C-alpha positions as CSV (number, residue, x, y, z in Angstrom):
1,M,12.4,-3.0,6.8
2,K,15.8,-4.7,7.2
3,K,16.4,-5.8,3.6
4,R,17.8,-3.4,1.1
5,V,17.2,-3.6,-2.6
6,I,18.9,-1.6,-5.2
7,I,16.8,-1.1,-8.3
8,K,18.2,-0.3,-11.8
9,S,17.1,3.0,-13.3
10,M,15.1,1.6,-16.2
11,A,11.4,2.2,-16.2
12,R,9.1,-0.6,-15.2
13,R,5.6,-0.9,-16.6
14,I,2.7,-1.6,-14.3
15,V,-0.4,-3.1,-15.7
16,A,-3.9,-3.5,-14.1
17,V,-4.8,-6.8,-12.6
18,S,-8.3,-7.9,-11.6
19,I,-9.4,-8.0,-8.0
20,I,-10.2,-11.3,-6.5
21,G,-11.7,-9.6,-3.4
22,S,-10.7,-8.8,0.1
23,M,-8.9,-11.6,2.0
24,A,-9.2,-12.6,5.6
25,L,-6.6,-15.3,6.2
26,T,-7.9,-16.3,9.6
27,G,-11.6,-15.7,9.4
28,I,-11.3,-13.1,12.1
29,E,-14.3,-10.8,12.1
30,M,-13.5,-7.2,11.1
31,M,-14.1,-4.3,13.3
32,D,-17.2,-2.1,13.0
33,S,-16.8,0.9,10.6
34,A,-17.6,3.2,13.5
35,A,-14.0,3.0,14.5
36,F,-13.0,6.0,12.4
37,N,-9.5,7.0,13.0
38,G,-7.2,4.1,13.3
39,T,-7.3,3.6,17.0
40,V,-5.3,0.7,18.4
41,S,-7.7,-1.9,19.7
42,G,-7.8,-5.4,21.0
43,N,-4.4,-7.0,20.6
44,K,-3.1,-3.9,19.0
45,M,-5.2,-4.3,15.9
46,L,-5.7,-1.1,13.9
47,S,-9.3,-0.3,13.7
48,G,-10.8,0.9,10.5
49,D,-11.1,4.5,9.7
50,G,-14.4,5.2,8.2
51,L,-13.2,7.5,5.5
52,L,-13.6,6.5,1.9
53,S,-11.6,3.5,1.5
54,G,-10.1,2.2,-1.6
55,D,-11.3,-0.7,-3.7
56,G,-10.6,-1.0,-7.1
57,S,-9.1,-2.6,-10.0
58,I,-5.6,-2.9,-8.6
59,S,-3.8,-0.4,-10.6
60,G,-0.2,0.2,-11.2
61,D,0.7,-3.3,-11.5
62,V,3.3,-5.2,-13.1
63,I,6.2,-5.8,-14.8
64,D,7.2,-7.1,-18.2
65,K,8.2,-10.7,-17.5
66,K,10.8,-10.4,-20.2
67,Q,12.8,-8.0,-18.1
68,K,15.3,-10.3,-16.5
69,D,16.7,-7.7,-14.2
70,L,13.4,-7.3,-12.5
71,K,13.2,-11.0,-11.7
72,K,16.7,-10.7,-10.2
73,F,15.3,-8.4,-7.5
74,A,11.9,-10.0,-7.0
75,Y,11.3,-11.3,-3.6
76,N,10.1,-14.9,-3.5
77,G,7.6,-15.1,-0.7
78,M,6.4,-18.6,-1.4
79,N,7.9,-20.0,1.8
80,D,5.7,-17.6,3.7
81,I,2.5,-18.5,2.0
82,E,0.8,-21.4,3.8
83,K,-1.1,-24.1,1.9
84,R,-1.2,-22.2,-1.4
85,V,-2.8,-24.0,-4.3
86,V,-1.4,-21.5,-6.9
87,S,2.1,-21.7,-8.2
88,K,2.9,-18.1,-7.0
89,A,1.1,-15.9,-4.5
90,T,-0.7,-12.9,-5.9
91,M,-1.0,-9.4,-4.5
92,E,-4.4,-10.3,-3.1
93,D,-2.8,-13.2,-1.2
94,I,-0.1,-11.1,0.5
95,V,-2.2,-8.0,1.4
96,I,-3.8,-8.9,4.8
97,E,-6.9,-7.2,6.2
98,T,-6.4,-6.7,9.9
99,G,-3.8,-6.7,12.6
100,D,-5.4,-9.8,14.2
101,D,-5.1,-11.5,10.8
102,V,-1.4,-10.7,10.7
103,V,-0.8,-12.1,14.2
104,N,-2.7,-15.3,13.4
105,Y,-1.0,-15.6,10.1
106,E,2.5,-15.5,11.8
107,K,1.3,-18.0,14.5
108,N,0.0,-20.4,11.9
109,K,3.2,-20.1,9.9
110,I,5.1,-21.4,12.9
111,K,2.6,-24.1,13.6
112,N,2.7,-25.4,10.0
113,N,6.5,-25.4,9.8
114,I,7.7,-26.7,13.2
115,K,6.7,-30.0,14.6
116,N,5.5,-30.3,18.2
117,V,5.5,-26.6,18.7
118,K,3.6,-24.8,21.4
119,I,2.7,-21.1,20.9
120,L,3.2,-19.3,24.2
121,K,2.4,-15.7,23.2
122,A,1.7,-13.7,20.1
123,N,1.1,-10.0,19.8
124,G,1.3,-7.2,17.3
125,Y,2.0,-3.5,17.9
126,I,2.5,-0.3,15.9
127,I,6.0,1.0,15.6
128,D,5.4,4.2,13.6
129,G,2.0,5.6,12.4
130,T,-0.7,5.3,11.8
131,L,-1.4,8.5,10.0
132,D,-4.8,10.0,9.5
133,T,-5.0,9.3,5.8
134,V,-8.0,8.5,3.6
135,N,-8.0,5.3,1.6
136,Y,-9.7,6.4,-1.6
137,E,-11.4,3.8,-3.8
138,Q,-9.6,3.2,-7.0
139,K,-12.6,1.7,-8.8
140,Y,-14.6,4.9,-8.0
141,M,-11.8,7.1,-9.2
142,N,-11.4,5.3,-12.5
143,T,-15.2,5.4,-13.1
144,E,-15.3,9.1,-12.3
145,Y,-12.3,9.8,-14.6
146,E,-14.2,8.2,-17.5
147,K,-17.3,10.3,-16.7
148,L,-15.2,13.5,-16.7
149,T,-13.1,12.7,-19.8
150,G,-14.7,9.9,-21.7
151,V,-11.5,8.0,-21.4
152,T,-11.3,4.6,-19.7
153,V,-8.2,4.1,-17.5
154,K,-6.8,1.3,-15.5
155,G,-3.6,0.5,-13.7
156,T,-3.9,3.8,-11.7
157,C,-2.9,2.7,-8.2
158,A,0.1,5.1,-8.3
159,A,-2.3,8.0,-9.0
160,V,-4.6,6.8,-6.1
161,A,-1.6,6.6,-3.7
162,S,-0.6,10.1,-4.9
163,I,-3.9,11.7,-4.0
164,I,-3.9,9.9,-0.6
165,V,-0.6,11.5,0.2
166,A,-1.5,14.9,-1.3
167,E,-4.8,14.9,0.6
168,F,-2.9,14.2,3.8
169,Y,-0.5,17.0,3.2
170,N,-3.4,19.3,2.5
171,Y,-5.3,18.2,5.6
172,K,-2.3,18.7,7.8
173,D,-1.5,22.1,6.2
174,Y,1.9,20.9,5.0
175,C,1.1,21.9,1.4
176,V,-2.5,23.2,0.9
177,V,-4.2,22.7,-2.5
178,N,-7.8,22.8,-1.3
179,T,-8.7,25.8,0.9
180,K,-12.5,25.0,0.9
181,S,-12.8,23.8,4.4
182,K,-10.3,21.0,3.8
183,R,-13.0,18.6,2.6
184,R,-11.8,15.0,2.5
185,D,-14.6,13.6,0.5
186,K,-14.0,11.6,-2.7
187,A,-16.3,13.8,-4.8
188,F,-13.7,16.6,-4.4
189,W,-10.5,14.5,-4.6
190,R,-11.7,12.8,-7.8
191,L,-10.8,16.1,-9.5
192,H,-7.2,15.8,-8.2
193,F,-7.1,12.2,-9.3
194,K,-8.0,13.5,-12.8
195,E,-5.1,15.9,-12.6
196,F,-2.6,13.2,-11.7
197,V,-3.8,10.9,-14.5
198,D,-3.9,13.8,-17.0
199,L,-0.3,14.6,-16.2
200,A,0.7,11.0,-16.4
201,R,-0.8,10.7,-19.8
202,K,0.7,14.0,-21.0
203,M,4.1,13.1,-19.7
204,K,3.8,9.6,-21.2
205,I,4.2,8.0,-17.8
206,Y,0.8,6.3,-18.3
207,Y,1.0,3.2,-20.5
208,N,-1.9,3.6,-22.9
209,K,-2.1,0.1,-24.4
210,D,-2.6,-2.0,-21.3
211,G,-3.1,0.6,-18.6
212,G,-0.7,1.3,-15.8
213,M,2.1,3.7,-15.0
214,Y,5.9,3.4,-15.2
215,T,6.8,2.9,-11.6
216,T,10.2,4.5,-11.8
217,Q,8.8,7.5,-13.5
218,Y,5.6,8.6,-11.7
219,Y,7.6,10.6,-9.1
220,K,8.0,13.2,-11.9
221,I,4.3,14.0,-11.7
222,I,4.4,15.5,-8.2
223,N,6.2,18.7,-9.0
224,P,4.0,19.7,-12.0
225,Y,0.9,18.8,-10.0
226,Y,1.7,21.2,-7.2
227,K,2.7,23.9,-9.7
228,L,-1.0,23.9,-10.8
229,Y,-1.6,25.4,-7.3
230,K,1.5,27.6,-7.3
231,K,3.1,25.3,-4.7
232,T,6.5,23.7,-4.5
233,M,6.8,20.1,-3.9
234,Y,9.1,17.5,-5.4
235,G,8.9,13.8,-5.9
236,H,11.8,11.5,-5.4
237,L,12.3,7.8,-6.2
238,R,14.2,6.1,-3.4
239,T,15.5,2.6,-3.5
240,D,17.0,2.5,0.0
241,N,15.2,2.1,3.3
242,Y,13.9,5.7,3.8
243,V,10.4,4.6,4.9
244,D,11.1,4.8,8.7
245,N,12.7,8.3,8.2
246,Y,9.4,9.6,6.9
247,L,7.0,7.7,9.2
248,E,9.0,8.9,12.2
249,I,8.2,12.5,11.3
250,G,4.6,11.7,10.5
251,K,4.6,11.7,6.7
252,P,3.3,8.9,4.4
253,V,5.1,7.7,1.3
254,I,4.1,5.8,-1.8
255,G,5.4,2.2,-1.8
256,N,5.8,0.0,-4.8
257,F,5.3,-3.6,-3.9
258,R,5.9,-6.8,-5.9
259,A,4.1,-10.1,-5.2
260,P,5.8,-13.5,-5.8
261,N,3.8,-13.8,-9.1
262,E,5.7,-10.6,-10.2
263,I,2.6,-8.3,-10.1
264,E,3.3,-4.9,-8.7
265,H,1.0,-2.6,-6.9
266,A,1.5,1.0,-5.5
267,M,0.1,1.7,-2.1
268,A,0.4,4.6,0.5
269,I,2.5,3.4,3.4
270,I,1.3,5.0,6.6
271,G,2.8,3.0,9.4
272,T,4.8,0.0,10.5
273,Y,3.5,-3.0,12.4
274,R,5.6,-5.5,14.3
275,V,4.5,-9.0,15.3
276,N,6.3,-11.1,17.9
277,V,5.5,-14.8,18.4
278,K,7.0,-16.6,21.4
279,Y,6.9,-20.4,21.2
280,K,8.3,-23.5,22.7
281,V,9.8,-26.7,21.2
282,G,10.6,-29.3,23.8
283,N,12.3,-27.3,26.6
284,L,13.6,-24.6,24.3
285,E,11.8,-21.3,24.1
286,K,12.2,-19.1,21.1
287,M,10.7,-15.9,19.6
288,T,10.4,-14.6,16.1
289,S,9.7,-11.0,15.0
290,S,8.2,-9.9,11.7
291,T,7.7,-6.5,10.2
292,Y,4.7,-5.4,8.2
293,F,3.8,-2.1,6.6
294,I,0.4,-0.6,7.3
295,V,-1.0,0.6,4.0
296,N,-3.9,2.2,2.2
297,D,-4.3,-0.3,-0.7
298,G,-7.0,1.5,-2.7
299,W,-9.2,-1.7,-3.0
300,H,-11.8,-1.2,-0.3
301,D,-14.8,0.8,0.7
302,C,-14.3,1.5,4.4
303,D,-18.0,2.3,4.9
304,G,-18.2,-1.4,6.0
305,G,-15.6,-2.8,8.4
306,N,-12.0,-2.3,9.0
307,Y,-11.1,-1.1,5.6
308,R,-9.1,2.1,6.1
309,V,-5.8,0.1,6.5
310,Q,-4.3,-3.1,5.4
311,Y,-1.0,-4.9,6.0
312,I,1.8,-6.3,3.9
313,A,5.1,-7.9,4.8
314,S,8.0,-5.4,4.4
315,K,10.0,-7.8,2.3
316,Y,7.7,-7.2,-0.7
317,L,8.7,-3.5,-0.9
318,I,10.7,-2.6,-4.0
319,D,11.1,1.2,-3.7
320,I,9.3,4.2,-2.5
321,T,8.3,7.6,-3.9
322,T,8.4,10.5,-1.4
323,F,7.0,14.0,-1.4
324,D,9.7,16.6,-0.5
325,Y,10.1,20.3,-0.3
326,L,13.7,20.3,-1.7
327,D,14.7,19.0,-5.1
């Protein structure tokens, strides 16, 4: 991501927002769920990874509109949203399903904004990633938490993203909290989701009234979570562009994203996707390049289709939370 955003240290409240459903901007058919591990396919489209994908009531979502300083740093992506009938694009509008959808979206953006343009070539490719993560279903996790505790929760996307990263660290032996054959199934990791939410509630990082977590505070959960397993790991909130640093060494991070309608959503960032479009206007040839993050958004169930990973333009990123061994 080339843009740099400095965020003030005040806590932001994230509130649940309802799910409209998965979006396919171009009508491209999604890949079969048999593609399990994020292989690059076709025109560099990431294939779905059949592990439990997320769905869910988008959790960890937004911002008090009265906080003027947040509006100051909000990215306005309206110029990038073609033919919108809403006043401001939602998170569901800007999270894109497949690599092919991203490429076609960038092509159509040029077609709609430049007269007499001819698209010569368009392709997408992975820069960093993708990691072998599991996109856990947020709706399932929330339901299971209520079964286990009797408490209804929402706005838990930060907790979902946290278990996605923690599970990856466990799977790769970076920091093991589950020694029972390293099971990746959601029935096991729902218990870890419970631990994250319990800690958030105990530490008053979970906002009880409307649901959601304070986005600048949930990094504090990571250390006490690992202490439960006699492990050492620290969370850090980073407002600079550290994403590439972590992806280059094969580690996911938690990204906090804001849509043009000021709704926020936390997602695990597991890779970077670049789209190049070469086009011609008259006798002049030009090329544009756009950067997207590959994410586990927690909204899908990857048992059907390309649901392990999704894509979002890098400009919507506000800050990231990282897992680190040093405080």
